[in-house]
N, C-alpha and C positions, 0 to 999 in steps of 0.2 A: 528147259529150265531145270536146273538141278538143285536139290536141297542138300544142305550140309549134313553129313551122316555122323560126324564125330560129336560126342557129347562134351559140352563145355564143362570146365572144372567147377564152375558155380552150380551147375545142375547136379553134379555128383555130390557136392556138399549138401545141397538142399534135400536130395534123396535120402542121404544118411540121417539128417535131422528129422525128416518126415517119418522115416521108419522108427526112429527112437521115440518120437512123440506118440506114434501109433501104438507102440508096445507099452508105453507108460499108461496110456488111456485104456488099453485092453486089460492091463493089470489091475487098474483101479476098478474097472467094471466087474472083473472077476472077483475081487475082494468084496465089493458091495453085494454082488449076487450070492456069494458064499455065506456072508453074514446073514443075509435075508433067509436063505434056505435053512441055516442052523437055527435061527430064531423061530421060524415057523414050525419046524419039526420038533423043537423042544417043548412046544406048547406055551411058550411065553407070549405068544400073540393070540390071546383069547380076549374076546370082548368082555367087558365087566358084566357080571351077572346081577340082575336086579331081582329082588324078591317079588314073586307074583302071588297073588292070593288076597286074603282078607285084609280089611283095614284095621 
């Protein structure tokens, strides 16, 4: 029993699309991660301070 070793043209196109979609997703993740890091390091992500003490 032998298996076909040649790759069909459809699979080549799907591979190209899958790589493209993967790169786009990785780019979006990198952007969101970068924005999160910048926001946290700038100190913009601080919990609101409440006044403690007397009434």
